[in-house]
C-alpha positions in Angstrom: -21.6 77.0 14.4 -22.5 73.7 16.7 -22.2 73.0 20.2 -18.8 71.3 19.8 -17.4 73.7 17.2 -18.2 77.0 19.6 -16.5 74.6 22.6 -13.5 74.6 20.5 -13.6 78.2 19.4 -14.3 79.9 22.6 -11.1 77.9 24.3 -7.8 79.9 25.6 -5.7 79.3 28.3 -7.1 79.8 31.9 -4.4 80.7 34.7 -7.1 81.7 37.0 -9.1 79.5 38.8 -12.7 79.3 40.6 -12.1 78.0 44.5 -13.8 74.9 43.8 -12.5 71.4 43.5 -12.8 69.4 40.2 -15.5 66.9 41.2 -14.7 63.0 40.1 -17.5 62.9 38.2 -15.9 65.7 36.2 -12.4 63.8 36.5 -13.6 60.9 34.9 -15.4 62.6 32.0 -12.2 63.9 31.2 -9.8 61.2 31.1 -12.3 58.6 29.8 -12.9 61.6 26.6 -8.8 61.1 26.5 -8.7 57.7 26.4 -11.4 57.9 23.1 -8.4 60.0 21.5 -7.1 58.3 18.3 -4.1 56.1 19.2 -1.4 54.4 16.7 -2.3 50.6 16.7 -4.9 50.7 19.6 -2.3 50.5 21.9 -2.5 53.6 23.8 1.0 54.4 24.2 1.0 57.0 26.9 0.1 57.2 30.7 -1.7 60.0 32.7 -0.9 60.9 36.1 -3.4 62.7 38.4 -2.0 65.3 40.3 -4.0 66.6 43.5 -1.7 66.8 45.9 -0.5 70.8 47.4 3.0 69.6 48.2 3.5 68.6 44.6 1.7 70.9 42.9 4.4 73.8 44.4 7.1 71.5 43.3 6.4 71.7 39.5 5.5 75.3 39.7 9.1 75.8 41.0 10.1 73.3 38.2 8.1 74.7 35.5 9.9 78.5 35.3 8.6 79.8 38.5 4.7 80.0 37.6 2.7 80.5 40.7 -0.8 79.9 39.1 0.6 76.4 38.7 0.1 75.6 42.2 -3.4 77.5 42.5 -4.8 74.8 40.3 -7.4 72.3 41.4 -5.9 69.2 39.4 -2.9 68.9 37.2 -2.9 66.0 34.5 0.7 65.0 33.5 1.0 63.3 29.6 3.4 60.8 29.3 5.0 58.8 26.4 4.4 55.4 27.5 6.5 53.6 24.8 7.2 50.7 27.2 3.9 49.0 26.3 5.5 48.3 23.0 8.0 46.4 24.9 5.6 44.7 27.1 3.2 44.3 24.0 6.6 41.9 22.5 7.0 40.4 25.8 3.4 39.1 26.0 3.1 38.0 22.8 6.3 35.9 22.8 8.3 38.0 20.6 11.8 37.4 22.5 11.1 33.5 22.0 10.3 34.0 18.4 13.4 36.2 17.4 15.5 34.0 19.2 14.5 30.6 17.6 15.1 33.0 13.9 18.6 33.8 15.1 17.8 37.7 15.5 18.9 39.8 18.7 15.4 40.7 20.7 15.7 44.8 21.1 13.7 47.2 22.9 11.3 50.2 21.5 12.5 51.9 18.8 12.9 56.2 18.3 10.0 55.7 16.1 8.0 53.8 18.7 9.0 57.0 21.4 7.4 59.5 18.2 4.6 57.5 17.9 4.2 57.6 22.2 4.5 61.4 22.0 1.8 61.8 19.4 -0.7 59.6 21.2 -0.2 61.3 24.6 -0.9 64.6 22.9 -3.9 63.8 21.0 -5.1 62.6 24.5 -4.5 65.4 25.9 -6.2 67.7 23.8 -9.4 65.6 23.8 -8.8 66.2 27.6 -8.7 69.7 26.9 -11.9 70.0 24.7 -13.6 67.5 27.4 -13.0 70.0 30.5 -14.0 73.2 28.3 -17.4 71.9 28.0 -17.9 71.2 31.6 -16.7 74.4 32.4 -13.4 73.5 33.4 -10.4 76.1 31.7 -6.7 74.7 31.2 -3.1 75.4 30.4 -0.5 73.5 28.4 2.7 73.6 30.2 5.5 72.8 27.9 8.3 73.0 30.9 6.9 69.4 31.7 9.1 68.3 28.7 11.7 70.7 29.2 12.8 69.6 32.7 12.2 65.9 31.8 15.1 64.6 33.8 13.7 66.0 37.0 9.9 65.5 36.4 11.1 61.5 35.7 12.8 61.5 39.2 9.9 63.6 40.8 7.5 60.7 39.4 9.7 57.8 39.5 9.1 57.1 35.8 10.4 54.2 34.2 12.6 53.5 31.3 11.0 54.4 28.2 8.5 56.8 29.7 8.9 60.5 29.2 6.5 63.7 30.5 5.4 65.6 27.1 2.7 67.4 28.2 1.0 68.9 31.5 -2.3 70.5 32.0 -3.4 73.0 34.4 -7.6 72.5 35.3 -9.6 74.3 37.3 -13.5 76.1 36.9 -13.6 79.4 35.4 -14.3 82.1 38.0 -17.5 83.7 38.0 -18.4 86.1 34.4 -14.7 85.7 33.7 -14.2 85.2 29.9 -10.3 83.8 28.6 -9.2 86.7 26.1 -8.8 84.9 23.2 -5.5 86.0 20.7 -5.8 85.9 16.8 -4.7 82.7 15.3 -3.4 82.9 11.4 -4.7 86.5 10.8 -3.4 88.1 7.7 -0.9 90.1 10.1 0.8 86.9 11.1 4.2 87.8 9.0 4.1 90.8 10.7 3.8 89.6 14.0 6.5 87.2 13.6 9.0 89.9 11.8 11.2 92.2 13.1 12.2 95.3 10.9 15.6 96.3 11.9 16.0 100.4 10.6 17.2 103.8 11.5 15.0 105.5 9.2 12.4 107.1 11.3 9.7 106.5 8.2 10.0 102.8 8.2 9.9 102.4 12.3 6.7 104.6 12.0 5.3 102.0 9.6 6.2 99.1 11.2 4.4 100.6 13.7 1.6 101.3 12.2 0.9 97.4 10.7 2.0 96.1 14.6 5.4 94.9 13.2 8.0 94.6 16.1 10.9 97.2 15.6 14.5 97.5 16.3 16.0 101.2 16.1 19.5 100.8 14.9 21.5 104.1 16.1 24.8 105.6 14.6 27.6 104.7 17.2 27.6 107.4 19.5 24.0 108.8 18.2 22.5 106.3 21.7 24.8 107.0 23.9 23.8 111.3 23.5 20.0 110.4 23.3 20.2 108.2 26.2 22.2 110.7 28.4 19.9 114.0 27.4 17.1 111.2 28.1 18.1 110.9 31.9 19.0 114.5 32.0 14.9 115.4 31.2 16.5 117.2 27.9 14.5 114.9 25.9 11.6 113.2 25.7 11.1 109.4 25.0 8.6 108.9 22.2 10.4 107.0 19.4 8.1 104.2 17.8 11.0 101.5 18.1 10.7 98.6 20.5 14.2 98.7 21.5 17.3 100.3 20.1 20.8 99.0 19.2 23.9 100.8 19.2 25.9 99.1 16.9 25.2 95.8 14.9 27.5 93.7 17.3 24.9 93.9 19.9 22.3 92.0 17.7 21.8 88.2 18.0 19.3 85.8 18.5 18.6 86.4 22.0 18.9 90.1 21.6 15.8 89.9 18.9 14.1 87.7 21.1 14.1 90.5 23.7 12.8 93.0 21.0 9.8 90.7 20.2 8.9 90.4 24.1 8.8 94.0 24.4 6.5 94.5 21.6 4.5 91.7 23.0 4.4 93.5 26.3 6.3 90.2 27.8 8.0 91.3 30.8 12.0 90.4 30.5 13.0 88.0 33.5 16.5 90.1 34.0 18.4 87.3 36.5 17.6 84.7 39.1 19.5 84.2 42.5 19.5 81.0 44.3 16.3 82.4 46.4 14.9 85.2 43.9 14.1 86.3 40.3 14.5 89.8 39.2 12.5 90.8 36.3 10.3 94.0 34.9 7.3 95.0 36.7 3.8 94.4 35.2 0.2 95.4 36.2 -0.6 92.5 37.8 1.8 93.3 40.9 0.5 96.5 41.7 -1.8 95.6 44.6 1.2 93.6 46.1 3.2 96.7 45.7 1.3 98.8 47.5 0.9 96.2 50.4 4.9 95.7 50.3 5.1 99.6 50.6 2.6 99.6 53.9 5.1 97.8 55.6 6.5 99.6 58.8 9.3 101.9 57.6 9.6 100.7 54.4 9.4 104.5 53.3 11.7 105.8 56.1 14.5 106.2 53.7 12.5 106.3 50.2 10.0 108.1 48.4 6.3 106.5 49.0 4.0 105.7 46.3 1.8 107.7 44.3 -1.8 107.7 45.0 -3.5 104.4 43.6 -4.8 105.6 40.4 -1.6 107.8 40.0 0.6 105.3 40.5 -1.0 102.8 38.0 -0.9 105.5 35.2 2.8 106.3 36.2 3.8 102.5 36.3 1.9 102.0 33.0 3.9 104.9 31.5 7.2 103.6 32.8 7.0 100.0 31.2 6.2 101.8 27.9 9.0 104.4 28.0 11.8 103.5 29.8 11.7 99.7 29.8 11.4 100.3 26.0 14.4 103.1 25.6 17.0 101.6 28.2 16.5 97.8 28.6 17.0 98.0 32.5 15.5 100.9 35.4 13.1 99.9 38.2 12.5 96.2 38.6 10.6 94.2 41.0 12.6 91.5 43.3 10.0 88.0 43.3 10.5 84.8 45.9 11.8 82.0 43.5 9.3 79.5 45.3 6.3 81.5 45.7 6.7 83.9 43.4 5.6 86.6 45.7 6.5 90.0 45.2 9.4 90.5 47.8 11.1 93.7 47.2 12.6 96.3 43.9 15.4 97.3 43.0 16.5 99.4 40.1 19.3 100.3 38.0 18.5 104.1 36.7 20.2 107.2 35.7 20.2 109.7 38.1 19.4 113.4 37.3 20.9 114.7 40.3 24.4 112.5 39.7 24.6 114.3 36.2 23.1 111.1 34.5 25.5 108.7 36.4 23.8 105.1 37.0 22.3 104.1 40.6 21.6 101.1 42.2 18.5 100.9 44.5 16.8 98.6 46.2 14.2 97.7 48.8 13.1 94.6 50.4 10.0 94.0 52.3 9.8 93.9 56.1 9.0 89.9 56.4 12.1 89.2 54.5 14.7 91.6 55.9 18.0 90.9 57.7 17.8 87.3 55.6 20.3 88.3 53.4 18.3 88.8 50.2 19.5 92.5 49.7 23.0 91.3 49.5 22.1 88.2 47.4 19.9 90.4 44.9 22.5 93.6 45.1 25.7 91.4 44.2 23.4 89.6 40.9 22.9 93.1 39.8 26.6 94.3 40.6 27.4 91.0 38.1 24.8 92.0 35.3 25.6 95.5 35.2 29.0 94.4 34.4 28.7 91.6 32.3 25.5 92.2 30.8 24.9 95.9 30.3 28.9 96.3 30.5 28.5 99.6 32.0 31.9 100.8 33.8 30.6 101.9 36.7 27.4 102.3 39.1 26.5 105.0 42.2 24.1 104.4 45.1 22.3 107.5 47.4 22.1 106.8 51.0 20.7 109.4 53.0 22.2 110.5 56.4 21.4 107.8 59.0 20.7 105.0 56.9 23.4 102.6 58.7 21.8 99.4 57.3 22.2 100.7 53.6 25.5 102.2 54.1 26.7 99.2 55.5 25.5 96.9 52.6 27.0 99.3 50.3 30.4 99.0 51.8 29.8 95.3 51.9 29.1 95.0 48.0 32.3 96.8 47.4 31.4 100.1 47.0 33.3 103.2 48.4 32.3 106.5 49.8 32.8 109.8 47.7 30.8 112.5 49.0 28.0 114.4 50.5 25.4 115.9 48.1 22.5 117.7 49.1 19.1 116.4 46.9 15.5 117.6 47.8 16.7 119.2 51.2 18.3 115.7 52.3 21.7 114.8 52.9 22.5 112.1 50.5 25.8 110.3 51.0 27.4 108.8 47.6 28.8 105.7 47.1 30.5 104.4 43.8 32.2 101.1 42.7 33.9 101.0 39.1 34.5 97.9 37.4 36.9 98.9 34.7 
C-alpha cells in the first residue's frame, strides 16, 4: 500500500493528546487541505471555525454530551454548512434585479442548497482529518455539535443559513500510542448489529459464540426468583445473556439499545441532575476512585477499597456480572461540567436485609456540605420508583453517623430498627413508594 492508503487505514478516533500545542504551520496545512476538497459548483458552501480558547472548549465539552476529553484537545475545528454563500452569490450577480425584471419573486436558498452545503462541509472535514493524520495529529468527530445546533448557533453567533454539522477535536499523538482500530464491514457485522431475544440456553450460548448481543427472556416469576437467589448468594450469575427481561412489555427500542450497549461494554448513563451525572463504573475511573477514598474521613463509616490489583479484578468482575444481571448496582457520580469523579452511589440487594434493596452513597471530601448528596439521592429515589418500579428501598447507617441519618430523614426515610452487622450497630431506615 502507498503512504496515503496506509494513513487512511491506520486512522482511528483519538481522545488522548500529547501535551503540545498544534503549530500554526500544521494548522495552515490542515485548513488548506480541507479547502482542496471537492465542492458543489466550486462554491465552497461551508465555513470553518477554529477554537483554541480554553473557556470555549470547556463549554463545548459540556454541550457535546459532557465529554471531558473535548476540553483537553489542543485544537477544535467546527465545520459549518454555510449556504448563505448561495444567497450572496445571487446578490452579487444581480439575480434579484434579473428576477424582478421577469416578474419573478426573489427567494432565499432552498433545502437543496442546505443539503449541498452539508455535503461540502463534511467532505472538507474528512480532508482535514486525513491531512492531520499524516502530520501525526489525531482527531475525533463529534456529532453533538449538530444535535445541539441551536445552542451552538448562539454560542458562535452564527447568521441565518449557517449551521454547525461536524466538529473535530485534534491533538498530537502521545508517545508510542496507537489507536485501537475497530473492524469495519467484517462478515460478522450482522451479528454485531443484531440482538437475539430468547429464553433458550442453547440459543443464548450460540449467540455468545458468534458475538451477537443477547437478551434472555425469563418466564414471569422466574426472573424475580433468580434475582433473589443471586442477591442472597445462593446462585452464581453466569448466564451468557447481556441482559434479562421478564415479560415482553419491558422490551422497547430504549431497552434494546441498552442490550446493545451492554454487549459492547458501553457504560450506561443512569441519570443526570443539574450538577451531576450518575453512571456505571468503567475501569478508566479506577485511579480516581482510589484518590476519592484517600480523602480524610471517607472510610469512617464505609468499607475501604481492596488493594489496587484486587480492587481492579473485583471491579472488572462486577461490571461483567452485576450490571448485566440486574441493570443496576454500584455507580459513580461525576461533576456534570468537568466530568470529574466526585462520589459513588449504589442500589443493590443486601444479603443482611434478606435481599431487600439498599441505597448507599458517598461524596468526596471537596464536595461535601454543598448539597450534592441530597441532589443525587433524590434523583436516584425517583429512578427507583419510576424507572425500576421497585416498591421500596432501605438504607443502613452505622450508629454515630449523624450526618447520614439527617440526610436519610430529609429524603423521606423512616427509622425501622437497629441491627447487628459484622459487629457494628446499624440503624435501618426505609422508604416505601407503593
